[in-house]
N, C-alpha and C positions, 0 to 999 in steps of 0.2 A: 796518292790518288789525285786525279786531275782537279776534283772539286776543291781540295784544300789549296792547291796552287792558284786557282782562279777565284777563290773566295766566293764560290757560288753558295748562296744560303740554302739550307735544307728546307724541305716543305714544312709548313706549320703542322704540328701534331693534329691528328684527327680528333675532332670533338664529337661527342655522342648525343648532344642535345637535340639537334635536328639532323638525324643520321643521313637522310637522303641528300640534302643540300650540302652537308659537311663532307660526305663521301665524294660527291661530285667535285667539290673544291679540292680535296686532298688528292684525288686521282689525277686531276688536271695538273696540279703542282708537281706531283710525283713524275708524271710523264715529261713535263718540262725539265725537271731536275735530271732525269735519266739522260735526256738528250744533251743538256748543257754540260753535264759532268762526264759525258761519254761512258756512263755506267754500263751501257750495253756491251762494252768490251770486256767487262769483268765476268768471271765465272758465275753461273746461275746461283750457286749457294751463297756467294758473296753479295750478289744483288738482293737475294732474299733476306739476308742478315741486315743489310742496310735499310731495306724496306721496313723490317720489323723494328729497327731502332728509330726510324723516323715516324712511324705510325702513332706513337704516343702510348702512354701507360694505360689509358682507358681501353683503347682498341686492342692493345697487346694482351690485356687481361681476358678479353673476349676470345682472342686467338688461342690462348692456352686452354680454353674449354672445348675447342673444336677438335673433332676426330678427323685427322688428315693422315693420308698415307705418308710414310717416311719420305718418299721421293718428292711428294708435293710440298713438304715443308721447306725444301731447298729450291723451289721453283717460284720466282716472283709472280709469274703469270697465273699460276694456280692459287697463290695467296690472294691475288687481286680478285680472281673469280670467286 
């Protein structure tokens, strides 16, 4: 993947303490990461998996409780919404 070759740092994991401000920060860092790493060239399911790996354990735990359609779990845009 391009990010490894370019040593682009991953976004810092999402913290849940101040969810509104922390989500704004994470979403901005994620958007920059997608552009810099050219992640948008990857398949949607790969993008979603990388997003879930970056979001951090606290947010991932919340994600596991959400009722999402199977197709939405593989779509980073749906995960962000």
